[in-house]
C-alpha positions as CSV (number, residue, x, y, z in Angstrom):
1,L,-0.2,0.1,-0.1
2,G,3.1,2.2,-0.6
3,G,3.3,5.1,-3.4
4,Y,1.1,7.6,-4.0
5,Q,-2.3,8.1,-2.4
6,S,-4.4,9.7,-4.4
7,I,-7.4,9.4,-2.1
8,N,-5.4,12.7,-0.4
9,D,-6.3,14.6,-3.8
10,L,-9.8,13.4,-3.9
11,V,-10.9,14.7,-0.4
12,M,-8.8,17.9,-0.1
13,P,-11.1,21.2,-0.2
14,T,-10.5,21.4,-3.7
15,G,-10.9,17.5,-4.7
16,R,-13.8,15.8,-6.6
17,L,-15.2,14.1,-3.6
18,H,-14.8,16.9,-1.1
19,K,-17.0,18.9,-3.1
20,Q,-19.4,16.3,-3.4
21,I,-19.3,15.3,0.1
22,M,-20.1,18.7,0.7
23,L,-23.1,19.4,-1.6
24,A,-24.8,16.0,0.1
25,Y,-24.2,17.3,3.8
26,E,-25.4,21.1,2.7
27,R,-28.3,20.1,0.6
28,I,-29.9,18.0,3.2
29,T,-28.9,20.0,6.4
30,A,-31.0,22.9,4.6
31,I,-33.8,21.0,4.9
32,P,-35.8,21.9,8.1
33,G,-36.2,18.5,10.2
34,V,-33.3,17.0,8.7
35,T,-29.8,16.7,10.7
36,C,-26.1,15.4,10.0
37,V,-23.0,15.2,11.8
38,K,-20.6,17.0,8.7
39,P,-18.2,14.6,7.8
40,K,-14.5,14.6,8.3
41,G,-13.3,11.6,5.6
42,A,-16.2,9.4,5.1
43,L,-17.8,8.6,1.8
44,Y,-21.0,9.1,2.7
45,I,-23.5,11.1,5.1
46,F,-25.8,9.8,7.8
47,P,-28.7,12.2,8.3
48,K,-31.3,11.9,11.2
49,I,-34.8,12.9,9.9
50,D,-37.2,13.9,13.0
51,L,-40.4,12.1,12.8
52,T,-42.2,14.4,14.1
53,Q,-41.8,16.8,11.6
54,F,-42.7,14.3,8.9
55,T,-45.7,11.6,8.1
56,I,-43.3,9.0,8.3
57,A,-43.1,5.9,10.3
58,D,-39.7,5.1,10.8
59,D,-36.3,5.2,8.3
60,N,-36.9,1.8,6.8
61,A,-40.9,3.2,5.7
62,F,-38.6,6.2,4.4
63,V,-36.3,3.9,2.1
64,Y,-38.8,2.2,0.7
65,D,-41.5,5.3,0.0
66,L,-38.6,7.2,-1.3
67,L,-37.4,4.3,-3.8
68,A,-41.3,3.5,-4.9
69,E,-41.9,7.5,-5.6
70,Q,-38.9,9.1,-6.5
71,K,-36.8,6.1,-7.8
72,V,-34.0,6.9,-5.3
73,L,-32.3,4.4,-3.5
74,V,-30.7,5.1,0.3
75,V,-30.0,2.6,2.5
76,A,-31.9,3.2,6.2
77,G,-29.9,3.0,9.2
78,Q,-31.6,0.2,11.2
79,G,-29.7,-1.8,7.8
80,F,-26.4,-0.9,10.0
81,N,-28.0,-2.5,13.2
82,Y,-28.2,1.1,14.3
83,V,-30.5,1.6,17.1
84,Y,-32.7,4.0,16.0
85,D,-35.3,4.3,13.4
86,D,-34.6,7.6,11.7
87,H,-31.6,7.8,10.2
88,F,-30.5,7.0,6.3
89,R,-27.2,6.7,4.6
90,I,-26.3,8.6,1.5
91,V,-23.0,7.3,-1.0
92,C,-21.8,10.4,-2.0
93,L,-19.9,9.2,-5.1
94,P,-21.6,9.9,-7.7
95,S,-20.7,13.0,-9.4
96,V,-21.6,17.0,-8.6
97,D,-24.0,16.8,-11.2
98,E,-25.0,13.6,-10.5
99,L,-25.4,13.7,-7.1
100,T,-28.1,16.9,-7.6
101,I,-30.7,15.3,-9.0
102,P,-31.6,12.3,-6.2
103,L,-30.9,15.3,-3.4
104,D,-33.9,17.6,-5.4
105,R,-35.9,14.3,-5.0
106,I,-35.3,13.5,-1.6
107,E,-35.9,16.9,-0.6
108,T,-39.2,16.7,-2.8
109,F,-40.3,14.1,-0.6
110,L,-39.8,15.2,2.6
111,E,-41.7,18.3,1.6
112,S,-44.4,16.0,0.4
113,R,-44.8,14.4,3.9
114,R,-44.5,17.7,6.1
């Protein structure tokens, strides 16, 4: 595993992955009722939905309905054995242009459930 580590270039503030992760973080946390810890190196975000602000039963229902209605696949927090039922995971590997589309759809879906 020696030699040049290209991941360092990708996660620097000027790097492609950093831009993608920050886009996802900023867009998700701009939705009222959704919070997220700012990533420090992960290639995903793990937002929390305030279930009292939406007509969503739990993260599994959110994931299923989001997929069925908006054709966006995320993973429920329970899929990672997370003990609470109010989180989901977004992988931030698609390009900024590609990532914008599902983020728009997540926002639209959540606003329809407010």
